[in-house]
MMTF fields as JSON, N, C-alpha, C and O atoms, coordinates in Angstrom:
{
  "mmtfVersion": "1.0.0",
  "mmtfProducer": "UNKNOWN",
  "numBonds": 439,
  "numAtoms": 440,
  "numGroups": 110,
  "numChains": 1,
  "numModels": 1,
  "chainsPerModel": [1],
  "groupsPerChain": [110],
  "chainIdList": ["A"],
  "bondAtomList": [4, 2, 8, 6, 12, 10, 16, 14, 20, 18, 24, 22, 28, 26, 32, 30, 36, 34, 40, 38, 44, 42, 48, 46, 52, 50, 56, 54, 60, 58, 64, 62, 68, 66, 72, 70, 76, 74, 80, 78, 84, 82, 88, 86, 92, 90, 96, 94, 100, 98, 104, 102, 108, 106, 112, 110, 116, 114, 120, 118, 124, 122, 128, 126, 132, 130, 136, 134, 140, 138, 144, 142, 148, 146, 152, 150, 156, 154, 160, 158, 164, 162, 168, 166, 172, 170, 176, 174, 180, 178, 184, 182, 188, 186, 192, 190, 196, 194, 200, 198, 204, 202, 208, 206, 212, 210, 216, 214, 220, 218, 224, 222, 228, 226, 232, 230, 236, 234, 240, 238, 244, 242, 248, 246, 252, 250, 256, 254, 260, 258, 264, 262, 268, 266, 272, 270, 276, 274, 280, 278, 284, 282, 288, 286, 292, 290, 296, 294, 300, 298, 304, 302, 308, 306, 312, 310, 316, 314, 320, 318, 324, 322, 328, 326, 332, 330, 336, 334, 340, 338, 344, 342, 348, 346, 352, 350, 356, 354, 360, 358, 364, 362, 368, 366, 372, 370, 376, 374, 380, 378, 384, 382, 388, 386, 392, 390, 396, 394, 400, 398, 404, 402, 408, 406, 412, 410, 416, 414, 420, 418, 424, 422, 428, 426, 432, 430, 436, 434],
  "bondOrderList": [1, 1, 1, 1, 1, 1, 1, 1, 1, 1, 1, 1, 1, 1, 1, 1, 1, 1, 1, 1, 1, 1, 1, 1, 1, 1, 1, 1, 1, 1, 1, 1, 1, 1, 1, 1, 1, 1, 1, 1, 1, 1, 1, 1, 1, 1, 1, 1, 1, 1, 1, 1, 1, 1, 1, 1, 1, 1, 1, 1, 1, 1, 1, 1, 1, 1, 1, 1, 1, 1, 1, 1, 1, 1, 1, 1, 1, 1, 1, 1, 1, 1, 1, 1, 1, 1, 1, 1, 1, 1, 1, 1, 1, 1, 1, 1, 1, 1, 1, 1, 1, 1, 1, 1, 1, 1, 1, 1, 1],
  "groupList": [{"groupName": "MET", "atomNameList": ["N", "CA", "C", "O"], "elementList": ["N", "C", "C", "O"], "formalChargeList": [0, 0, 0, 0], "bondAtomList": [1, 0, 2, 1, 3, 2], "bondOrderList": [1, 1, 2], "singleLetterCode": "M", "chemCompType": "L-PEPTIDE LINKING"}, {"groupName": "LEU", "atomNameList": ["N", "CA", "C", "O"], "elementList": ["N", "C", "C", "O"], "formalChargeList": [0, 0, 0, 0], "bondAtomList": [1, 0, 2, 1, 3, 2], "bondOrderList": [1, 1, 2], "singleLetterCode": "L", "chemCompType": "L-PEPTIDE LINKING"}, {"groupName": "GLY", "atomNameList": ["N", "CA", "C", "O"], "elementList": ["N", "C", "C", "O"], "formalChargeList": [0, 0, 0, 0], "bondAtomList": [1, 0, 2, 1, 3, 2], "bondOrderList": [1, 1, 2], "singleLetterCode": "G", "chemCompType": "PEPTIDE LINKING"}, {"groupName": "ALA", "atomNameList": ["N", "CA", "C", "O"], "elementList": ["N", "C", "C", "O"], "formalChargeList": [0, 0, 0, 0], "bondAtomList": [1, 0, 2, 1, 3, 2], "bondOrderList": [1, 1, 2], "singleLetterCode": "A", "chemCompType": "L-PEPTIDE LINKING"}, {"groupName": "GLU", "atomNameList": ["N", "CA", "C", "O"], "elementList": ["N", "C", "C", "O"], "formalChargeList": [0, 0, 0, 0], "bondAtomList": [1, 0, 2, 1, 3, 2], "bondOrderList": [1, 1, 2], "singleLetterCode": "E", "chemCompType": "L-PEPTIDE LINKING"}, {"groupName": "VAL", "atomNameList": ["N", "CA", "C", "O"], "elementList": ["N", "C", "C", "O"], "formalChargeList": [0, 0, 0, 0], "bondAtomList": [1, 0, 2, 1, 3, 2], "bondOrderList": [1, 1, 2], "singleLetterCode": "V", "chemCompType": "L-PEPTIDE LINKING"}, {"groupName": "ARG", "atomNameList": ["N", "CA", "C", "O"], "elementList": ["N", "C", "C", "O"], "formalChargeList": [0, 0, 0, 0], "bondAtomList": [1, 0, 2, 1, 3, 2], "bondOrderList": [1, 1, 2], "singleLetterCode": "R", "chemCompType": "L-PEPTIDE LINKING"}, {"groupName": "TYR", "atomNameList": ["N", "CA", "C", "O"], "elementList": ["N", "C", "C", "O"], "formalChargeList": [0, 0, 0, 0], "bondAtomList": [1, 0, 2, 1, 3, 2], "bondOrderList": [1, 1, 2], "singleLetterCode": "Y", "chemCompType": "L-PEPTIDE LINKING"}, {"groupName": "GLN", "atomNameList": ["N", "CA", "C", "O"], "elementList": ["N", "C", "C", "O"], "formalChargeList": [0, 0, 0, 0], "bondAtomList": [1, 0, 2, 1, 3, 2], "bondOrderList": [1, 1, 2], "singleLetterCode": "Q", "chemCompType": "L-PEPTIDE LINKING"}, {"groupName": "PRO", "atomNameList": ["N", "CA", "C", "O"], "elementList": ["N", "C", "C", "O"], "formalChargeList": [0, 0, 0, 0], "bondAtomList": [1, 0, 2, 1, 3, 2], "bondOrderList": [1, 1, 2], "singleLetterCode": "P", "chemCompType": "L-PEPTIDE LINKING"}, {"groupName": "ILE", "atomNameList": ["N", "CA", "C", "O"], "elementList": ["N", "C", "C", "O"], "formalChargeList": [0, 0, 0, 0], "bondAtomList": [1, 0, 2, 1, 3, 2], "bondOrderList": [1, 1, 2], "singleLetterCode": "I", "chemCompType": "L-PEPTIDE LINKING"}, {"groupName": "ASP", "atomNameList": ["N", "CA", "C", "O"], "elementList": ["N", "C", "C", "O"], "formalChargeList": [0, 0, 0, 0], "bondAtomList": [1, 0, 2, 1, 3, 2], "bondOrderList": [1, 1, 2], "singleLetterCode": "D", "chemCompType": "L-PEPTIDE LINKING"}, {"groupName": "SER", "atomNameList": ["N", "CA", "C", "O"], "elementList": ["N", "C", "C", "O"], "formalChargeList": [0, 0, 0, 0], "bondAtomList": [1, 0, 2, 1, 3, 2], "bondOrderList": [1, 1, 2], "singleLetterCode": "S", "chemCompType": "L-PEPTIDE LINKING"}, {"groupName": "TRP", "atomNameList": ["N", "CA", "C", "O"], "elementList": ["N", "C", "C", "O"], "formalChargeList": [0, 0, 0, 0], "bondAtomList": [1, 0, 2, 1, 3, 2], "bondOrderList": [1, 1, 2], "singleLetterCode": "W", "chemCompType": "L-PEPTIDE LINKING"}, {"groupName": "PHE", "atomNameList": ["N", "CA", "C", "O"], "elementList": ["N", "C", "C", "O"], "formalChargeList": [0, 0, 0, 0], "bondAtomList": [1, 0, 2, 1, 3, 2], "bondOrderList": [1, 1, 2], "singleLetterCode": "F", "chemCompType": "L-PEPTIDE LINKING"}, {"groupName": "THR", "atomNameList": ["N", "CA", "C", "O"], "elementList": ["N", "C", "C", "O"], "formalChargeList": [0, 0, 0, 0], "bondAtomList": [1, 0, 2, 1, 3, 2], "bondOrderList": [1, 1, 2], "singleLetterCode": "T", "chemCompType": "L-PEPTIDE LINKING"}, {"groupName": "ASN", "atomNameList": ["N", "CA", "C", "O"], "elementList": ["N", "C", "C", "O"], "formalChargeList": [0, 0, 0, 0], "bondAtomList": [1, 0, 2, 1, 3, 2], "bondOrderList": [1, 1, 2], "singleLetterCode": "N", "chemCompType": "L-PEPTIDE LINKING"}, {"groupName": "HIS", "atomNameList": ["N", "CA", "C", "O"], "elementList": ["N", "C", "C", "O"], "formalChargeList": [0, 0, 0, 0], "bondAtomList": [1, 0, 2, 1, 3, 2], "bondOrderList": [1, 1, 2], "singleLetterCode": "H", "chemCompType": "L-PEPTIDE LINKING"}, {"groupName": "LYS", "atomNameList": ["N", "CA", "C", "O"], "elementList": ["N", "C", "C", "O"], "formalChargeList": [0, 0, 0, 0], "bondAtomList": [1, 0, 2, 1, 3, 2], "bondOrderList": [1, 1, 2], "singleLetterCode": "K", "chemCompType": "L-PEPTIDE LINKING"}],
  "groupTypeList": [0, 1, 2, 3, 4, 1, 5, 6, 1, 7, 5, 8, 9, 6, 3, 8, 6, 6, 2, 10, 2, 6, 3, 1, 1, 6, 8, 5, 4, 3, 10, 3, 10, 11, 3, 2, 1, 12, 3, 1, 13, 14, 15, 5, 13, 4, 2, 16, 3, 16, 3, 1, 3, 14, 7, 3, 3, 8, 2, 7, 3, 15, 8, 3, 3, 3, 10, 7, 2, 14, 6, 2, 6, 17, 7, 17, 16, 17, 1, 0, 3, 6, 3, 1, 12, 8, 12, 3, 3, 6, 11, 3, 11, 15, 8, 18, 0, 1, 11, 14, 12, 11, 1, 18, 4, 1, 8, 6, 18, 4],
  "groupIdList": [1, 2, 3, 4, 5, 6, 7, 8, 9, 10, 11, 12, 13, 14, 15, 16, 17, 18, 19, 20, 21, 22, 23, 24, 25, 26, 27, 28, 29, 30, 31, 32, 33, 34, 35, 36, 37, 38, 39, 40, 41, 42, 43, 44, 45, 46, 47, 48, 49, 50, 51, 52, 53, 54, 55, 56, 57, 58, 59, 60, 61, 62, 63, 64, 65, 66, 67, 68, 69, 70, 71, 72, 73, 74, 75, 76, 77, 78, 79, 80, 81, 82, 83, 84, 85, 86, 87, 88, 89, 90, 91, 92, 93, 94, 95, 96, 97, 98, 99, 100, 101, 102, 103, 104, 105, 106, 107, 108, 109, 110],
  "secStructList": [7, 7, 3, 3, 3, 7, 7, 7, 7, 7, 7, 7, 4, 4, 4, 7, 1, 1, 1, 2, 2, 2, 2, 2, 2, 2, 2, 2, 2, 2, 2, 2, 2, 2, 6, 6, 7, 7, 3, 3, 3, 3, 3, 3, 3, 6, 6, 7, 2, 2, 2, 2, 2, 2, 2, 2, 2, 6, 6, 7, 3, 3, 3, 3, 3, 3, 3, 3, 3, 3, 6, 6, 3, 3, 3, 3, 3, 3, 3, 3, 3, 3, 3, 7, 1, 2, 2, 2, 2, 2, 7, 2, 2, 2, 2, 2, 6, 7, 7, 7, 4, 4, 4, 1, 3, 3, 3, 3, 3, 7],
  "xCoordList": [0.856, 0.0, 0.9, 1.732, 0.731, 1.548, 0.79, -0.313, 1.386, 0.707, 1.56, 2.745, 0.925, 1.594, 1.515, 0.525, 2.569, 2.568, 2.122, 2.673, 1.131, 0.732, 1.57, 1.443, 2.417, 3.367, 2.743, 2.973, 1.981, 1.37, -0.01, -0.213, -0.948, -2.257, -2.722, -3.093, -2.702, -3.13, -4.191, -4.105, -5.182, -6.172, -6.136, -6.281, -5.948, -5.878, -7.15, -8.239, -7.021, -8.184, -9.398, -10.527, -9.193, -10.354, -11.081, -12.21, -10.435, -11.049, -11.508, -12.008, -11.347, -11.734, -13.248, -13.977, -13.694, -15.104, -15.946, -17.129, -15.315, -16.019, -15.9, -16.305, -15.343, -15.202, -13.909, -13.69, -13.051, -11.809, -10.863, -10.314, -10.672, -9.793, -10.285, -9.491, -11.587, -12.169, -11.953, -11.598, -12.163, -11.971, -10.511, -10.223, -9.596, -8.17, -7.784, -7.068, -8.259, -7.946, -8.511, -7.826, -9.737, -10.346, -9.575, -9.443, -9.073, -8.291, -6.984, -6.579, -6.324, -5.088, -5.381, -4.618, -6.475, -6.854, -7.084, -6.645, -7.767, -8.03, -6.728, -6.582, -5.806, -4.511, -3.769, -3.181, -3.802, -3.13, -3.765, -3.055, -5.089, -5.78, -5.412, -5.125, -5.415, -5.046, -3.618, -3.301, -2.756, -1.364, -1.217, -0.108, -2.32, -2.284, -1.936, -1.596, -2.015, -1.694, -2.95, -4.065, -2.76, -3.909, -4.125, -5.074, -3.253, -3.42, -2.822, -1.957, -3.298, -2.746, -2.463, -3.283, -1.297, -0.932, -0.235, 0.275, -0.223, 0.395, 0.511, -0.019, 1.203, 1.29, 0.602, 0.568, 0.055, -0.644, -0.142, -0.115, 0.251, 0.71, -0.411, -1.562, -0.066, -1.064, -1.826, -2.937, -1.26, -1.92, -2.878, -3.525, -2.981, -3.858, -5.195, -5.47, -6.014, -7.289, -8.21, -8.914, -8.217, -9.078, -8.698, -9.568, -7.396, -6.938, -7.224, -7.677, -6.971, -7.242, -8.721, -9.056, -9.599, -11.038, -11.432, -12.242, -10.861, -11.162, -10.793, -11.61, -9.569, -9.119, -9.906, -10.214, -10.236, -11.058, -12.42, -12.938, -13.002, -14.291, -14.197, -15.207, -12.996, -12.788, -12.43, -12.135, -12.459, -12.215, -10.795, -10.463, -9.957, -8.572, -8.497, -9.246, -7.586, -7.414, -5.936, -5.071, -5.661, -4.281, -3.761, -4.399, -2.589, -1.973, -0.726, -0.371, -0.058, 1.205, 1.521, 0.832, 2.578, 3.072, 4.277, 5.025, 4.45, 5.613, 6.169, 5.417, 7.475, 8.124, 9.091, 9.972, 8.923, 9.799, 10.685, 10.217, 11.962, 12.889, 13.169, 13.433, 13.107, 13.385, 13.986, 13.367, 15.202, 15.906, 15.94, 15.703, 16.239, 16.386, 15.098, 15.141, 13.971, 12.682, 12.058, 12.334, 11.218, 10.526, 9.025, 8.442, 8.417, 6.991, 6.306, 6.692, 5.299, 4.574, 3.453, 2.698, 3.374, 2.4, 1.666, 2.133, 0.517, -0.228, 0.089, 0.028, 0.422, 0.521, -0.868, -1.312, -1.55, -2.917, -2.918, -2.127, -3.817, -3.867, -5.276, -6.126, -5.484, -6.767, -6.521, -5.757, -7.162, -7.117, -7.916, -8.93, -7.46, -8.101, -9.013, -9.774, -8.959, -9.834, -11.28, -11.558, -12.194, -13.604, -14.131, -14.85, -13.794, -14.316, -13.734, -14.455, -12.446, -11.828, -12.338, -12.445, -12.651, -13.134, -14.476, -14.8, -15.258, -16.554, -16.438, -17.378, -15.286, -15.124, -14.288, -13.065, -14.932, -14.221, -13.161, -12.127, -13.391, -12.394, -11.12, -10.029, -11.219, -10.043, -9.216, -7.986, -9.87, -9.137, -8.186, -7.086, -8.59, -7.776, -6.685, -5.782, -6.744, -5.822, -4.665, -3.866, -4.546, -3.427, -2.129, -1.996, -1.173, 0.052, 1.126, 1.827, 1.242, 2.298, 3.15, 3.716, 3.241, 3.956, 5.425, 6.039, 5.994, 7.401, 7.59, 8.72, 6.512, 6.599, 6.155, 5.478, 6.523, 6.1, 6.482, 5.715, 7.65, 8.082, 8.903, 9.94, 8.44, 9.112, 9.869, 9.342, 11.049, 11.782, 12.33, 12.936, 12.109, 12.613, 13.313, 12.731, 14.546, 15.308, 15.445, 15.852, 15.103, 15.2, 16.252, 16.489],
  "yCoordList": [-1.176, 0.0, 1.235, 1.408, 2.063, 3.259, 4.445, 4.762, 5.093, 6.199, 7.438, 7.433, 8.505, 9.788, 10.189, 9.918, 10.839, 11.37, 12.819, 13.636, 13.132, 14.514, 14.991, 14.464, 15.974, 16.384, 17.36, 17.222, 18.316, 19.292, 19.701, 19.902, 19.82, 20.389, 21.057, 20.382, 22.357, 23.114, 24.128, 24.765, 24.264, 25.331, 26.085, 25.481, 27.371, 28.188, 27.998, 27.868, 27.98, 27.725, 28.599, 28.107, 29.862, 30.74, 30.403, 30.845, 29.617, 29.237, 27.777, 27.304, 27.062, 25.662, 25.506, 26.435, 24.31, 23.926, 24.691, 24.948, 25.047, 25.716, 24.936, 25.423, 23.72, 22.887, 23.113, 22.487, 23.994, 24.312, 23.111, 22.757, 22.488, 21.323, 20.193, 19.559, 19.934, 18.885, 19.196, 18.306, 20.444, 20.827, 20.677, 20.193, 21.09, 20.948, 19.477, 19.095, 18.657, 17.235, 16.584, 15.784, 16.91, 16.337, 16.763, 15.98, 17.979, 18.431, 17.654, 17.262, 17.431, 16.638, 15.217, 14.659, 14.635, 13.291, 13.244, 12.305, 14.247, 14.288, 14.383, 13.732, 15.182, 15.312, 13.973, 13.566, 13.294, 11.998, 10.968, 10.206, 10.941, 10.018, 10.321, 9.404, 11.603, 12.002, 11.586, 11.338, 11.511, 11.107, 9.583, 9.067, 8.871, 7.414, 6.755, 5.572, 7.502, 6.95, 6.34, 6.79, 5.327, 4.608, 4.804, 4.257, 5.582, 5.811, 7.156, 7.696, 7.671, 8.896, 8.588, 7.969, 9.019, 8.77, 9.982, 10.839, 10.04, 11.145, 10.728, 9.692, 11.533, 11.267, 12.385, 13.537, 12.01, 12.951, 12.709, 11.574, 13.783, 13.691, 13.131, 13.55, 12.177, 11.499, 12.454, 12.136, 13.608, 14.579, 15.507, 16.341, 15.38, 16.254, 15.546, 15.053, 15.506, 14.794, 15.329, 14.551, 16.644, 17.215, 16.702, 16.342, 16.669, 16.19, 14.699, 14.264, 13.921, 12.484, 12.225, 11.36, 12.97, 12.813, 13.266, 12.615, 14.375, 14.883, 13.849, 13.528, 13.33, 12.383, 11.081, 10.499, 10.615, 9.404, 9.626, 8.731, 10.809, 11.132, 11.196, 11.056, 11.405, 11.467, 10.098, 9.981, 9.071, 7.713, 7.204, 6.134, 7.942, 7.52, 6.68, 6.906, 5.71, 4.838, 4.752, 4.845, 4.575, 4.407, 3.07, 2.034, 3.106, 1.909, 1.484, 0.305, 2.43, 2.139, 3.285, 4.305, 3.092, 4.139, 4.805, 4.175, 6.062, 6.805, 7.602, 8.212, 7.598, 8.356, 9.338, 8.943, 10.606, 11.643, 12.166, 12.451, 12.288, 12.879, 14.316, 14.616, 15.195, 16.605, 17.204, 17.204, 17.714, 18.345, 17.467, 17.931, 16.199, 15.281, 14.743, 13.986, 15.103, 14.61, 13.719, 13.865, 12.8, 11.901, 12.162, 12.304, 12.222, 12.498, 11.331, 10.941, 10.781, 9.634, 10.132, 11.042, 9.511, 9.889, 8.672, 7.542, 8.912, 7.88, 8.031, 9.139, 6.945, 6.956, 6.567, 5.436, 7.516, 7.293, 7.22, 7.894, 6.394, 6.222, 5.873, 5.464, 6.053, 5.701, 5.353, 6.035, 4.298, 3.968, 5.022, 5.515, 5.366, 6.439, 5.971, 6.773, 4.698, 4.232, 4.285, 4.14, 4.49, 4.614, 3.359, 3.46, 2.186, 0.956, 0.729, 0.316, 0.992, 0.786, 1.798, 1.488, 2.997, 4.035, 3.638, 4.059, 2.827, 2.393, 1.174, 0.834, 0.519, -0.732, -0.498, -0.385, -0.427, -0.109, -1.147, -0.804, -2.405, -3.433, -3.184, -3.437, -2.707, -2.426, -1.331, -1.371, -0.355, 0.721, 0.168, 0.691, -0.867, -1.44, -2.357, -2.73, -2.734, -3.704, -3.061, -3.784, -1.776, -1.141, -1.693, -1.857, -1.982, -2.657, -1.655, -1.107, -1.428, -0.595, -1.416, -0.877, -2.728, -3.616, -3.249, -3.522, -2.632, -2.249, -0.919, -0.456, -0.306, 0.979, 0.85, 1.736, -0.225, -0.439, 0.742, 1.162, 1.26, 2.423, 3.317, 2.907, 4.504, 5.463, 6.439, 6.894, 6.752, 7.746, 8.79, 8.461, 10.021, 11.133, 12.08, 12.519, 12.39, 13.314, 14.631, 14.692, 15.663, 17.003, 17.815, 18.973],
  "zCoordList": [0.0, 0.0, 0.0, 0.891, -0.974, -1.108, -0.534, -0.979, 0.453, 1.117, 1.206, 0.875, 1.664, 1.842, 3.303, 3.982, 3.781, 5.14, 5.121, 4.384, 5.927, 6.161, 7.338, 8.444, 7.113, 8.137, 9.136, 10.338, 8.689, 9.612, 9.104, 7.907, 10.033, 9.739, 11.022, 11.982, 11.035, 12.213, 11.816, 10.766, 12.667, 12.531, 13.86, 14.923, 13.8, 15.014, 15.845, 15.286, 17.166, 18.032, 17.72, 17.745, 17.433, 17.183, 15.882, 15.669, 15.01, 13.735, 13.718, 12.697, 14.827, 14.886, 14.953, 15.302, 14.612, 14.64, 13.622, 13.842, 12.509, 11.411, 10.111, 9.056, 10.18, 8.987, 8.22, 7.183, 8.712, 8.013, 8.01, 6.967, 9.162, 9.244, 8.36, 7.665, 8.377, 7.547, 6.07, 5.297, 5.673, 4.269, 3.848, 2.753, 4.714, 4.396, 4.267, 3.34, 5.197, 5.161, 3.903, 3.265, 3.54, 2.329, 1.077, 0.137, 1.062, -0.09, -0.2, -1.294, 0.937, 0.947, 0.467, -0.321, 0.935, 0.51, -0.999, -1.663, -1.543, -2.978, -3.781, -4.815, -3.307, -3.983, -3.959, -4.961, -2.815, -2.7, -3.63, -4.285, -3.694, -4.602, -6.041, -6.81, -6.422, -7.785, -8.13, -9.293, -7.107, -7.319, -7.331, -7.47, -7.187, -7.234, -5.914, -5.884, -4.821, -3.512, -2.887, -3.151, -2.068, -1.526, -0.028, 0.533, 0.632, 2.068, 2.451, 1.761, 3.552, 4.133, 5.593, 6.271, 6.08, 7.468, 8.06, 7.339, 9.386, 10.119, 11.574, 11.975, 12.359, 13.796, 14.564, 14.131, 15.717, 16.586, 18.013, 18.488, 18.681, 20.061, 20.934, 20.82, 21.811, 22.647, 23.56, 23.985, 23.869, 24.73, 24.006, 24.64, 22.695, 21.91, 21.674, 20.579, 22.72, 22.665, 21.574, 20.931, 21.354, 20.315, 18.937, 18.144, 18.646, 17.338, 17.187, 16.129, 18.218, 18.138, 17.851, 17.041, 18.512, 18.289, 16.886, 16.225, 16.433, 15.096, 14.033, 13.17, 14.092, 13.071, 13.135, 12.095, 14.329, 14.454, 13.798, 13.129, 13.985, 13.374, 11.852, 11.163, 11.327, 9.883, 9.3, 8.11, 10.143, 9.664, 9.831, 9.321, 10.529, 10.75, 12.016, 12.966, 12.023, 13.18, 13.532, 12.661, 14.814, 15.263, 14.764, 14.948, 14.128, 13.569, 14.319, 14.317, 14.959, 15.641, 16.587, 16.614, 17.36, 18.247, 17.602, 16.855, 17.893, 17.399, 18.563, 19.323, 18.701, 19.768, 19.122, 18.359, 19.43, 18.907, 20.02, 21.123, 19.724, 20.674, 20.279, 19.115, 21.26, 21.01, 22.274, 23.337, 22.134, 23.253, 24.508, 25.623, 24.29, 25.402, 25.991, 26.961, 25.444, 25.931, 24.867, 23.676, 25.31, 24.393, 24.448, 25.523, 23.278, 23.16, 22.467, 21.365, 23.109, 22.564, 21.649, 21.993, 20.487, 19.477, 18.951, 19.093, 18.346, 17.639, 16.157, 15.625, 15.49, 14.04, 13.549, 13.747, 12.905, 12.44, 10.925, 10.265, 10.367, 8.919, 8.479, 9.269, 7.181, 6.563, 5.111, 4.427, 4.633, 3.21, 2.451, 2.946, 1.25, 0.5, -0.618, -1.159, -0.981, -2.053, -1.588, -0.397, -2.513, -2.156, -1.477, -0.483, -1.983, -1.393, 0.0, 0.908, 0.178, 1.486, 2.495, 3.681, 2.045, 2.952, 3.567, 4.677, 2.845, 3.361, 4.263, 4.981, 4.226, 4.955, 6.206, 6.122, 7.355, 8.599, 8.927, 9.501, 8.578, 8.862, 8.068, 8.58, 6.863, 6.049, 6.7, 6.647, 7.314, 7.972, 9.023, 9.198, 9.712, 10.775, 10.24, 10.989, 8.955, 8.4, 7.637, 7.043, 7.629, 6.943, 7.497, 8.71, 6.636, 7.058, 7.45, 6.599, 8.752, 9.289, 10.247, 11.198, 9.997, 10.906, 11.041, 12.072, 10.012, 10.093, 10.815, 10.965, 11.258, 11.942, 13.392, 13.913, 14.04, 15.42, 16.296, 17.162, 16.067, 16.844, 15.923, 15.401, 15.737, 14.883, 15.766, 16.781, 15.408, 16.167, 15.2, 14.18, 15.534, 14.737, 15.689, 16.68, 15.393, 16.235, 15.512, 14.352, 16.211, 15.62, 16.354, 16.01]
}
C-alpha cells in the first residue's frame, strides 16, 4: 500500500469547529488520490485529545506508536492512517488492516 505522510495540519483555536480542518484534510486526501496513492498517514501527540477525536471522526485509526525525541525529551504519538480508495473508505475493517507492521516504533530526532 503506497501512502503519503501529512506532516502538519493546524487550525488556530479561534477558527476551529467551522469545517476548516475537515476541508483541508479532504483536499489533501483528494490530492493523494489524484497522485495514485492509496493511504494517508500522520502522527498525533497522545496529549492532543481534540486532534485524536477529530481524526477518528474522519475515519482515521491508530496503527502504531511513534516516539519523537526533542531536546532530550521523548513524546509519545499515535501513528494514524486511513485507506483512500472509495471501497476501502466504506469498509471499517479495512481501515484497521493497513500494514504498518514495520513501523512499530518510529523515532525522529530534531
